[in-house]
C-alpha positions in Angstrom: 89.0 50.0 168.3 88.8 49.9 164.7 85.3 51.7 164.4 86.4 54.7 166.6 90.4 54.7 164.5 87.8 54.9 161.3 86.0 57.6 163.2 89.3 59.7 164.1 90.5 59.0 161.0 87.3 61.2 159.3 87.0 63.4 162.0 90.0 64.1 163.6 92.9 64.2 161.2 91.1 66.7 159.4 90.3 68.6 162.2 94.2 68.4 163.3 95.4 69.6 160.1 93.1 72.8 160.0 94.2 73.6 163.5 97.9 72.8 162.6 97.8 75.2 159.7 95.6 77.8 161.6 98.6 77.6 164.2 101.5 78.2 161.8 99.9 81.2 160.2 101.3 83.3 162.8 105.0 82.0 162.6 105.3 81.8 159.1 103.2 85.2 158.1 107.2 86.0 156.7 107.8 83.4 154.7 104.5 83.4 153.1 105.0 87.2 152.2 108.3 86.3 150.0 106.7 83.5 149.1 103.5 85.3 147.7 106.3 88.3 146.4 108.2 86.3 144.3 105.3 84.4 142.9 103.6 88.0 141.7 106.8 89.2 140.2 107.0 85.8 137.5 102.8 86.8 137.2 103.9 90.5 136.0 107.0 89.0 134.0 104.3 86.7 132.5 101.8 89.5 132.1 103.9 91.1 130.0 104.9 88.5 127.7 101.3 88.1 126.8 100.6 92.0 126.6 103.6 91.5 124.0 102.3 88.8 122.0 98.6 90.8 122.1 101.1 93.8 120.1 102.4 91.4 117.8 99.2 90.0 116.9 97.3 93.2 116.3 99.8 94.4 114.1 98.8 91.1 112.2 95.1 91.9 112.1 94.5 89.7 114.6 92.2 90.6 118.3 92.9 89.6 121.8 90.0 86.7 123.2 87.8 88.2 126.1 89.7 85.4 127.8 92.7 86.7 127.9 91.5 90.4 128.2 89.6 88.9 131.5 92.9 87.2 132.5 94.9 90.3 132.3 92.1 92.1 134.4 92.1 89.7 137.0 96.1 89.9 137.2 95.2 93.8 137.6 93.0 93.1 140.3 95.2 90.2 142.3 98.7 93.0 141.8 96.1 95.6 143.9 95.1 93.1 146.6 98.7 92.1 146.8 99.8 95.0 147.2 97.7 95.7 149.9 99.1 92.6 151.8 102.5 94.2 151.5 101.8 97.1 152.4 100.0 95.9 156.0 102.8 93.5 156.6 105.4 96.3 156.5 103.5 98.8 158.6 103.7 95.8 161.7 105.4 96.8 164.2 108.3 95.1 164.1 110.6 93.5 166.8 112.5 90.5 167.7 114.5 90.7 164.3 111.5 90.7 162.4 108.9 88.3 165.2 105.8 90.8 166.0 104.4 90.0 169.3 101.3 91.0 168.0 100.2 87.1 166.8 96.7 88.3 166.2 98.3 90.5 163.3 100.9 87.8 162.1 97.9 85.3 161.7 95.8 87.3 159.7 98.7 88.7 157.5 99.8 85.0 157.3 96.5 83.2 156.1 95.7 86.0 153.6 99.1 85.5 151.9 98.9 81.9 151.9 95.4 82.4 150.2 96.4 85.1 148.2 99.3 82.5 147.1 96.5 80.1 145.9 95.3 82.9 143.3 98.5 83.5 142.0 99.2 80.4 141.5 96.2 80.0 139.4 96.8 82.6 137.7 100.3 81.6 136.2 99.1 77.7 135.5 96.4 79.8 133.2 97.2 79.1 129.6 96.9 82.6 127.1 96.5 80.3 123.8 98.1 83.1 122.3 101.0 81.5 120.6 102.4 84.3 118.3 106.0 84.2 117.6 108.0 87.4 118.9 109.5 89.4 116.5 111.3 92.8 117.6 108.4 95.8 117.5 109.4 99.1 116.2 110.1 102.1 118.4 106.7 104.6 118.1 108.8 106.9 116.3 111.6 106.0 113.7 114.5 108.3 113.8 115.1 109.8 110.1 118.3 111.5 108.4 118.2 115.4 108.3 120.7 117.1 106.5 123.1 118.7 108.9 123.0 123.0 107.8 125.2 124.8 110.6 123.0 128.3 109.2 119.8 128.2 111.3 117.3 130.3 109.6 115.2 131.8 111.8 111.9 131.6 109.5 113.0 127.9 109.5 112.9 127.5 113.2 109.6 129.1 113.5 108.1 127.3 111.0 109.1 124.2 113.0 107.8 125.9 116.4 104.5 126.3 115.0 104.0 123.1 113.6 104.8 121.6 116.8 102.8 124.2 118.9 99.7 122.9 116.6 100.5 118.8 116.9 101.0 119.0 120.8 98.8 122.1 122.0 95.9 122.8 119.0 93.1 119.9 119.7 91.1 121.6 117.5 93.4 121.2 114.7 93.7 117.3 113.3 95.0 118.8 109.6 97.7 120.3 108.8 99.5 121.3 105.9 102.7 122.8 104.9 103.1 123.9 101.7 106.0 125.4 99.5 107.4 125.7 95.9 109.8 122.8 95.4 113.3 122.8 96.6 112.1 125.2 99.7 112.9 122.8 102.3 109.1 121.3 103.0 110.1 117.3 103.4 113.7 118.7 105.8 110.9 120.2 107.9 108.8 117.4 107.9 111.7 115.4 108.9 112.9 117.6 111.9 108.6 117.4 113.2 109.4 113.4 113.2 112.6 113.4 114.9 111.3 116.1 117.8 108.7 113.2 118.9 111.8 110.7 119.3 112.1 111.6 123.2 108.4 112.8 124.1 105.6 110.7 124.5 102.7 112.4 123.0 101.7 109.8 120.7 101.7 106.1 120.8 103.0 106.1 117.0 103.9 108.9 115.0 104.1 107.5 111.1 106.2 109.2 108.6 105.2 108.4 104.7 105.6 109.3 101.4 102.9 109.9 98.8 104.6 111.2 95.5 102.8 112.3 92.5 101.6 108.6 91.4 100.6 107.9 94.8 97.3 105.6 94.9 95.3 104.0 98.2 96.9 100.8 97.7 100.6 102.4 97.1 100.0 104.7 100.7 98.6 101.7 102.6 101.2 99.3 101.7 103.9 102.0 103.0 101.8 102.8 106.0 101.6 98.5 106.8 105.2 98.4 106.5 106.2 101.5 108.9 103.9 99.6 111.5 104.6 95.6 110.5 100.9 95.1 110.1 100.5 92.4 107.6 99.9 93.1 104.0 96.8 92.4 101.9 96.0 93.4 98.2 92.5 94.1 99.2 91.8 97.9 100.1 89.3 97.3 102.2 90.5 94.2 103.9 93.9 96.2 104.6 91.9 99.5 105.4 89.7 97.5 108.3 93.4 96.0 109.8 95.0 99.3 109.3 91.9 101.2 111.3 91.9 98.2 113.9 95.2 99.0 114.9 95.2 102.7 114.8 91.6 103.3 116.5 92.3 102.7 120.1 95.7 104.8 119.9 97.0 108.1 119.7 99.0 109.1 116.5 100.8 111.5 113.9 100.6 110.9 110.7 103.4 113.1 108.5 102.8 112.7 104.8 105.1 114.0 102.4 104.9 115.4 98.9 100.9 114.9 98.7 99.9 116.2 95.0 96.2 115.6 95.0 93.5 114.6 97.4 93.8 111.6 99.3 90.9 109.9 101.5 92.4 108.3 104.2 89.5 106.6 105.7 89.8 104.7 102.8 93.1 104.3 103.9 92.0 103.4 107.0 92.8 106.5 109.1 90.4 106.5 112.0 88.5 109.8 111.7 87.5 112.5 113.0 91.0 113.6 113.6 91.9 115.8 116.7 91.4 114.5 120.7 88.9 111.7 120.2 87.8 109.4 123.5 91.4 110.4 124.8 93.1 109.8 121.6 95.0 112.1 120.0 95.3 112.0 116.0 97.0 114.5 113.7 97.9 114.7 110.5 100.5 116.6 108.9 101.0 116.7 105.1 103.5 118.6 102.6 102.4 119.7 99.3 103.4 122.6 96.8 99.7 124.0 95.9 97.2 125.6 98.2 94.5 123.7 96.2 95.9 120.4 97.7 95.2 121.9 100.9 91.6 122.9 100.4 91.1 119.1 99.1 92.5 117.4 102.2 90.4 120.0 104.5 93.8 121.7 106.1 92.8 123.1 109.1 96.3 124.8 109.5 98.3 126.5 106.8 102.3 126.7 107.4 104.0 128.4 104.2 107.8 127.1 103.8 109.4 130.0 101.6 112.6 130.6 100.1 115.4 132.4 102.1 115.8 136.2 102.3 119.2 137.6 101.1 121.2 137.3 104.5 119.9 133.9 105.1 120.5 132.9 101.2 124.1 134.5 101.1 124.8 132.4 104.8 123.6 129.2 103.2 125.5 129.5 100.1 128.6 130.4 101.9 128.7 127.7 104.1 128.7 125.5 101.0 131.2 127.4 99.1 133.9 128.4 101.8 135.2 131.5 102.9 138.3 130.8 101.5 136.9 130.3 97.9 135.0 133.9 98.9 137.7 135.8 100.0 140.1 134.3 97.4 139.8 137.7 95.1 138.5 141.1 95.9 136.0 140.5 92.9 134.1 137.3 94.0 132.1 138.3 97.2 130.3 141.1 94.8 129.6 138.3 92.3 128.6 136.0 94.2 125.8 138.2 95.4 124.7 138.3 92.1 124.4 134.3 91.7 122.2 134.1 94.9 120.1 136.9 93.2 119.7 134.2 90.4 118.7 131.4 92.7 115.9 133.6 94.3 116.6 132.3 97.8 115.8 128.3 97.0 117.9 126.3 99.3 118.3 123.2 97.0 119.5 125.7 94.4 121.7 127.4 96.9 123.2 124.3 97.8 123.6 122.8 94.2 125.2 125.3 92.7 127.5 126.5 95.9 128.6 122.9 96.4 129.5 123.6 91.9 131.3 126.4 92.4 133.5 125.6 95.6 137.4 126.2 94.4 136.6 128.2 91.9 138.4 131.3 92.8 138.7 133.1 89.0 136.2 136.1 88.7 135.3 135.1 85.1 134.7 131.8 86.3 131.9 133.5 88.6 131.0 135.8 85.2 130.1 132.7 83.3 128.0 131.2 86.3 126.0 134.5 86.5 125.6 134.3 82.5 124.6 130.6 82.5 121.8 131.2 85.1 120.4 134.7 84.3 117.0 134.8 83.2 116.5 136.4 79.9 114.8 136.4 76.3 116.2 134.4 73.8 117.2 137.1 71.7 119.4 138.4 74.7 121.7 135.1 75.0 124.6 135.1 73.4 125.6 131.4 73.7 123.0 130.2 75.8 122.4 130.9 79.3 122.5 127.0 81.0 119.2 127.9 82.8 117.0 127.7 79.4 119.8 124.7 78.7 118.7 122.9 81.9 114.9 123.8 81.4 115.1 122.1 77.8 116.5 118.7 79.5 112.9 118.7 80.8 111.6 118.2 77.2 113.0 114.3 77.2 110.8 111.8 79.6 111.1 111.6 83.4 114.0 108.9 83.9 115.2 109.2 80.0 118.7 108.6 78.9 119.2 111.6 76.8 122.3 111.3 74.6 124.6 113.9 74.4 125.2 114.7 70.6 121.0 114.9 70.2 121.0 117.1 73.2 123.4 119.6 71.9 121.9 119.5 68.6 118.5 120.4 70.3 120.1 123.5 71.8 121.3 124.3 68.3 118.7 124.3 67.0 116.1 126.0 70.0 118.7 129.3 69.5 120.6 128.2 72.8 123.5 128.0 71.1 124.7 131.0 68.9 126.8 132.9 67.5 129.4 130.5 66.6 131.6 130.7 64.0 131.9 126.8 63.3 129.4 123.9 64.0 132.8 122.3 65.7 132.5 125.6 68.0 129.2 125.1 68.8 129.1 121.7 70.0 132.5 122.4 71.7 130.3 125.3 73.9 127.4 122.1 73.9 130.2 119.9 75.7 131.4 122.5 78.1 127.5 123.2 79.2 127.0 119.9 79.9 129.7 119.9 81.9 128.7 122.6 83.8 125.9 121.3 84.6 127.0 117.8 85.7 129.8 119.5 87.8 126.7 121.6 89.1 124.5 118.1 89.8 121.7 119.6 87.3 122.5 116.6 85.0 123.6 113.1 85.9 126.0 110.7 83.8 124.0 108.0 83.2 126.4 106.0 81.1 130.2 105.0 80.0 128.7 106.2 76.6 127.7 109.6 76.8 124.2 109.6 77.6 123.1 112.0 80.7 119.9 111.8 83.2 118.0 114.1 85.0 117.2 114.0 88.4 113.5 113.6 88.7 113.5 116.2 91.3 115.4 118.6 89.6 113.3 117.9 86.3 110.1 118.9 88.7 112.2 122.2 89.4 112.8 122.5 85.8 109.0 122.0 84.6 107.9 124.7 87.6 110.2 127.4 86.4 109.3 126.5 82.6 105.9 126.9 83.8 105.9 130.6 84.6 106.8 129.6 88.0 103.5 127.3 88.1 101.5 130.0 86.4 101.0 128.1 83.2 101.3 124.8 83.7 100.0 124.0 79.7 103.3 126.0 78.5 105.6 122.3 78.2 103.6 119.1 77.6 105.9 115.9 77.4 104.2 113.1 76.3 105.3 109.1 76.0 103.6 106.3 74.1 100.5 108.5 73.4 99.3 111.8 71.7 97.3 114.2 74.0 93.8 113.7 74.3 92.4 117.2 74.8 92.9 119.2 72.0 92.9 122.2 73.3 96.6 121.8 74.2 97.6 122.2 70.9 96.2 125.8 70.8 97.7 126.6 74.7 101.5 124.5 74.5 104.5 126.2 73.1 106.3 123.4 73.4 105.1 119.5 73.3 107.3 116.2 73.6 105.3 113.5 72.0 108.5 111.1 71.6 108.7 107.6 71.7 104.9 107.3 71.0 104.2 104.7 68.9 100.8 104.4 69.5 101.0 107.7 66.6 100.2 106.8 63.1 99.1 110.1 62.2 99.4 113.3 63.6 96.0 113.9 65.4 94.1 116.8 65.0 94.3 120.0 66.7 92.0 121.9 68.2 93.3 125.8 66.5 93.5 128.1 64.3 96.5 129.4 62.4 96.3 132.7 64.2 95.8 131.4 67.7 99.0 128.8 67.9 101.6 129.4 70.1 103.4 126.2 69.9 107.1 127.1 68.6 108.7 123.5 69.7 107.3 119.8 68.3 109.3 116.8 69.2 108.1 113.5 67.8 111.1 111.6 67.4 111.2 108.1 67.7 107.3 108.0 66.9 108.4 104.7 64.7 104.9 104.3 63.1 104.0 107.9 62.5 104.0 107.8 58.6 101.7 110.2 57.8 101.4 114.6 58.7 98.3 115.2 57.1 97.3 118.6 57.2 96.6 119.4 60.6 100.1 120.1 61.2 99.8 123.2 59.0 97.7 124.6 61.6 101.1 124.8 63.9 102.2 128.3 62.2 104.4 129.7 65.3 106.8 126.5 64.9 110.4 127.3 64.9 111.7 123.7 65.7 110.0 120.4 64.7 112.1 117.0 65.3 110.5 114.0 62.7 114.0 111.6 63.5 113.4 108.5 63.4 110.0 108.1 62.4 108.5 105.9 59.8 108.1 108.4 56.8 108.7 107.0 53.3 107.8 110.2 51.8 109.2 113.7 52.4 105.7 115.1 53.9 105.0 118.0 52.1 102.7 119.9 54.5 105.8 120.7 56.1 106.5 123.6 53.6 103.7 125.5 55.2 105.5 126.0 58.2 107.6 129.1 57.1 108.7 130.1 60.2 110.7 126.7 61.1 113.8 127.1 61.6 115.3 123.7 62.8 113.8 120.6 60.8 114.8 117.0 61.4 114.1 114.4 59.1 117.3 112.3 60.3 116.6 108.4 59.9 113.5 108.2 58.0 114.4 106.8 54.4 112.7 109.4 52.4 115.0 109.0 49.6 114.4 112.7 47.5 113.1 116.2 48.9 109.8 117.8 47.2 110.4 121.7 45.4 108.2 123.0 48.3 111.2 122.6 50.4 112.2 125.8 49.0 109.8 127.9 50.8 111.2 127.5 54.2 113.2 130.8 53.7 114.1 131.1 57.3 115.0 127.5 57.8 118.8 127.5 59.5 119.7 123.9 60.3 118.2 121.0 58.1 119.0 117.6 59.4 118.7 114.6 57.1 121.5 112.2 57.8 120.4 108.3 57.4 117.9 109.2 54.7 119.3 107.9 51.8 118.4 110.8 49.7 119.6 110.8 46.3 117.4 113.4 44.6 117.4 117.2 45.3 115.1 119.5 42.9 117.8 122.2 41.2 117.3 125.2 43.2 115.6 124.3 46.0 118.6 124.5 48.8 120.1 127.6 46.8 117.0 129.0 47.9 117.1 128.7 51.6 119.5 131.6 52.0 119.3 131.3 56.1 120.9 128.1 56.1 123.8 127.5 58.9 123.9 123.9 59.2 123.1 120.9 56.2 123.6 117.5 57.2 123.2 114.9 54.4 126.0 112.6 55.6 125.4 108.6 55.6 126.4 106.8 59.1 126.0 103.2 57.4 126.6 102.8 53.7 123.8 101.9 51.5 122.8 101.4 47.6 122.1 104.5 47.5 125.9 105.9 48.1 126.4 106.4 44.3 123.6 107.9 44.1 124.4 110.5 46.6 128.3 111.3 45.5 126.4 112.3 42.0 124.5 114.9 44.2 127.8 116.6 45.0 128.8 118.3 42.4 125.1 119.9 41.9 124.7 120.6 45.3 127.9 122.2 45.7 127.2 124.7 43.5 123.8 125.7 45.3 125.7 125.5 48.6 128.3 128.8 47.1 124.6 130.7 47.1 124.3 130.5 50.6 126.6 133.1 52.8 126.4 131.9 56.4 126.6 128.0 56.0 128.7 127.2 58.7 128.5 123.2 59.3 128.2 120.5 56.5 128.3 116.7 56.2 128.5 115.2 52.6 129.4 112.7 50.8 132.0 113.3 48.0 134.0 110.8 45.3 136.9 112.9 44.5 139.6 115.9 45.3 138.2 118.0 43.6 134.6 118.4 44.9 136.6 118.4 48.1 138.7 121.3 46.7 135.1 123.0 45.9 134.0 122.5 49.4 137.1 124.0 50.9 136.3 127.1 48.9 133.4 127.6 50.3 133.6 130.5 52.7 132.8 129.7 56.4 132.1 126.1 56.2 132.9 124.0 58.7 132.5 119.9 57.5 131.7 118.3 60.4 130.5 114.8 58.8 132.5 113.6 55.6 132.1 110.4 53.7 134.6 109.9 50.7 133.3 107.0 48.5 133.4 105.6 45.5 137.2 106.1 44.9 137.3 104.2 41.9 139.8 105.6 39.6 143.0 104.9 42.2 144.6 101.8 43.5 146.6 104.1 46.2 144.8 106.4 48.3 146.9 109.0 50.0 145.2 111.0 53.5 147.2 114.1 53.8 147.3 117.5 54.9 147.1 118.1 50.8 144.2 116.0 50.3 142.1 117.5 53.2 143.5 121.3 51.9 142.4 123.6 54.5 143.2 123.9 58.4 139.6 124.7 58.9 138.9 120.8 57.9 141.4 119.4 60.1 140.4 121.6 63.4 136.1 120.4 63.0 136.1 117.3 60.9 134.6 115.1 63.4 133.2 112.1 61.6 135.0 110.2 58.7 134.1 107.6 56.3 135.9 105.6 53.4 133.4 103.1 51.8 132.9 101.6 48.4 136.3 101.7 46.6 139.1 99.4 44.7 142.0 101.2 46.7 144.7 98.9 47.2 146.7 101.0 49.7 145.8 103.9 51.9 148.5 105.9 52.6 148.5 108.2 55.7 151.1 110.5 55.5 152.9 113.9 56.4 154.6 116.3 53.6 156.7 119.6 53.0 153.7 121.8 53.1 151.9 120.3 56.5 154.9 118.4 58.7 152.9 118.4 61.6 149.0 118.3 60.8 146.0 116.7 63.0 143.1 115.8 62.8 142.3 116.9 66.5 138.5 117.0 66.3 138.4 113.8 64.8 136.0 111.3 67.1 135.0 108.8 64.5 136.6 106.8 61.3 134.7 104.2 59.8 136.5 102.3 56.6 133.8 100.3 55.1 133.7 97.9 51.7 136.9 99.0 50.4 137.3 94.9 49.5 140.8 95.3 48.0 142.1 97.3 50.5 145.8 95.2 51.6 147.0 97.7 54.0 147.3 101.3 55.7 150.6 102.6 55.6 151.8 105.2 57.5 154.6 107.5 56.7 156.3 110.1 59.0 152.6 110.8 60.8 152.2 108.7 64.2 148.4 107.5 64.8 148.3 108.5 68.3 149.5 112.2 67.5 147.2 112.4 64.1 144.1 110.4 66.0 144.4 112.4 69.2 140.6 112.6 70.0 139.4 109.5 67.9 137.1 107.2 70.0 135.4 105.6 67.6 137.4 102.8 64.9 134.6 100.5 62.7 136.6 98.4 59.6 134.2 96.3 57.7 134.2 93.9 54.6 138.1 95.0 54.1 138.8 91.4 52.8 142.5 91.8 51.6 143.4 94.0 55.0 145.5 91.5 57.3 145.7 93.9 60.8 145.2 97.2 62.1 147.9 97.2 64.7 148.5 101.0 64.2 145.3 101.4 66.9 147.5 100.3 69.5 147.9 103.6 71.3 145.4 105.9 70.4 145.0 107.6 73.7 140.9 107.9 73.2 140.0 105.3 71.2 136.9 104.0 73.3 135.2 101.6 71.0 136.7 99.1 68.3 134.8 97.1 65.8 136.2 94.4 63.0 133.8 92.4 60.7 133.8 91.0 57.5 137.6 90.8 57.2 137.9 87.6 55.6 141.8 88.0 55.7 142.5 89.4 59.1 144.7 86.8 61.2 146.1 89.4 64.2 144.6 92.3 65.1 147.3 93.3 67.2 150.6 92.1 65.1 153.9 92.4 68.0 156.7 94.3 66.2 154.8 96.5 63.9 152.3 97.5 66.6 152.8 101.4 65.5 152.8 101.7 62.2 152.6 99.2 59.8 155.7 98.3 57.5 157.2 101.8 56.7 157.6 103.6 60.2 158.3 106.8 61.1 161.7 108.0 60.8 160.7 110.2 64.0 159.4 107.1 65.8 162.2 106.0 68.7 163.4 102.6 68.2 162.9 101.4 72.0 158.8 102.6 71.2 158.8 99.8 68.6 160.5 97.0 70.2 158.6 97.1 73.5 154.9 96.6 74.9 154.3 98.9 77.7 151.6 98.0 80.0 150.6 101.3 80.7 150.3 103.3 77.5 148.7 100.4 75.4 144.7 101.0 74.7 144.4 103.2 77.8 140.7 103.9 76.8 139.8 101.1 75.2 136.1 99.8 76.4 134.1 97.8 73.8 135.5 95.3 71.2 133.2 94.0 68.8 134.4 90.9 66.3 132.2 89.6 63.2 132.6 87.3 61.1 136.3 87.1 61.0 136.8 83.5 59.6 141.0 83.6 59.9 141.2 86.0 63.0 143.7 83.5 65.3 144.5 86.5 67.6 143.3 90.0 68.7 146.3 91.0 70.4 149.4 89.9 73.0 148.1 89.0 76.6 150.8 91.5 77.8 149.1 94.3 76.5 146.6 96.2 79.1 143.4 96.4 79.1 142.5 99.0 81.6 139.5 100.1 80.5 137.7 97.2 78.7 133.7 97.1 80.0 133.0 94.7 77.3 134.0 92.1 74.1 131.8 90.4 71.6 133.2 88.1 69.3 130.9 85.9 66.6 131.6 83.8 63.7 135.6 83.6 64.4 135.7 80.0 64.9 139.8 80.2 64.6 139.9 82.8 67.3 140.9 80.1 70.2 142.7 82.8 73.0 141.7 85.8 74.7 144.0 88.7 75.6 143.7 87.6 79.3 145.9 86.1 82.1 146.3 85.6 85.7 147.0 89.5 86.8 145.9 90.7 83.7 142.0 90.4 83.4 140.6 94.5 82.9 138.9 95.4 86.3 136.1 96.9 85.1 135.2 94.0 82.4 131.3 93.4 82.4 130.6 91.3 79.3 131.7 89.2 77.0 129.6 87.8 74.5 129.8 85.3 71.9 128.3 81.4 71.1 128.5 78.9 73.7 130.3 76.8 71.0 132.7 79.0 70.5 133.6 79.9 74.3 133.6 75.9 75.1 136.4 75.8 72.4 138.7 78.1 73.6 142.3 77.5 74.9 143.5 78.7 77.9 147.0 79.1 79.5 145.8 79.2 83.0 141.9 77.6 83.8 141.8 79.9 86.8 141.5 82.9 83.8 138.3 81.0 82.6 136.9 80.8 86.0 137.4 84.2 86.6 135.7 84.9 83.5 132.8 82.7 83.5 130.8 85.3 85.1 130.3 87.9 82.6 129.6 85.7 79.7 126.2 86.1 78.0 126.3 83.2 75.2 123.8 82.1 72.7 123.2 78.7 71.2 
């Protein structure tokens, strides 16, 4: 029995199990099919996960294994087989609520489904071993912002249609070039092409990148890798390999914007050949300003982006200006069309200038705009066309912060501001032009101190126009850090800038002859190591403008005397001490700038020979040991200035009223920079209209310096002859080394009315002065500096903040008693305090400092409080400089104030 039982277990049990399984197939066909469907659904989900991991791995430079590829192939085969099983199952003759009486058919389907379920389960259990973190994958096309312009140009639409046709349909063209001048709309078109593929599947990937002028293989690879979420490598060859492997099996469209030269795309990693390759479409579209670049890049289809025609330009300009402005005066439509003509159909220019003219409804404003934008010869320019003023800004290096005073001085020297009656009028014109360029978005305000900057796109446009619309690329050359290496440039260029070239110690050799030189303008400012000009500069005989300011000269470069066409010479901020006899040969010189040179020797008769001189600036913005010698120059110099009939601007140092009165008697001379020094014979000095003697000085004086005297009292007063005098143009007042000065007394004059435009006040080494309370209400004061005033305890004394001890009778008593937070220091941005050993207070904390940006305090040991309290901390404050010991020793009424100010501190020690 035991033997029979063992035989039954071995033989009959498996046979019974087999028969039982076979008999259930007809009855469980539906259950088996449903189980198979659910399993296949899970398998397909796993397949999608695996493919996404593979996609991400490839973006990181990895490749899938053969095992994973085999698994994916088996999944596809299994899916096809399962579909066949399901199709056979659904086509059976169903009856009796899903039960088919055809047992043979049910048997076959049920058995096949059960066996295939085992295969599906095996595939589900398979481990791909490709554990890659899942991150979001960018879409095939990344949408970019395109400025909306309601005015649709037929030419622009045609360009877009032509580009899309070549990209989609023309299989033979792989490289397409879009070219045209800067500002014509090439980038706009490229962005439109990119966005056209957002809802289309013509390409697996659309990649938009910017090449730019300074493009390198590495930079381009980095931008492409970022767009594709590829791993980035420093090694160019390695990066190229990963870009190639990723793109090689895909259809792609590469959009390259702003290409300036040939780029080897194969070195970058772009698969070649372009066109249709192995079922993959490969296309490249580039934009450039030059057909030469198109040739270098082997472009096979060129699309030119032209400027707008008259009707299109009018529509675009009207859109930006507004219908109300155009129709506000009957003359404006005609004037607007003249403006459009000057803009030559450039969309960027039309948009920029159109916005600037918005809300200008006076025809004279439109005529002014036409005068500013019109291109013409310099001898036809009355006030300097803004186009030339705009173009001249490109002489400064890229991204340079341009000081507005220097810019205006340049315009004056180039003759762009001319026919002015006084130097102040010329500067006012310059400031108006700068304001215009800022409002027109052609210049940008760069900081709070009046510097401006030119946007790189507009600078490129200015270069293109300056270079005769691209036909004369050497007309203006700008170099920084080092001189040009090619000598031919010196006879090809008309303007050269070598600003801030610290490597230049001697003027470089020039490959030119006097008769072939075209160079009219040369800027070498801030080349601090330049100490020798040498004979080379004599060859540049066409020079009319020469800026050698802030170089390293210790002697006047006599070689300049051979440049007889010179009209503008700037040697400011060089310690050259004396002028040579040879200077008198520059008979065409109109502008001679010698500020901060310390000159104290001028040969007799030299200045008198400069008959064309219009502006002579000899003033010093800082005191020096040469001040006394310079004042001795005043008397003989005045005699020579009397021989010059066209002098319109003067900067000079004087020592007494008689010299000033002689200055006043000079015909049409406007004193812009005046230093009054060495008033040794006075103990009390009166600054009044009688002292200045002439309304011309009052109207034009911009910078006034008092230094080196033993005056005890300075009285600022009116008189019966000039009861309401104003220094309306005065922007800078500096009082320096008046060691005995005890007080500044105001009589019958209100500071804020006398100094309406004063923006900078500095007082140094006035050892006996107690306070400067009168500055409190100056409406335009922006910078206040006090140093080496050893007796000063309080900057502003409460109760006498307006006028000192003797208050003008016209001042209301209420104004004397009250501190009005809305009127105190309304524009003060910067306070600098140095070496004030007795200083205990700046001002009362109730005073408002709404515009304060920075405060600097050094060596003021008794200054224990700052004028800040909760709720009264200036919102624009960005910097507090001083010693760490001083900061930690300050007293605070409320500790929260210190906590709030800590983030602005920059402490030393």
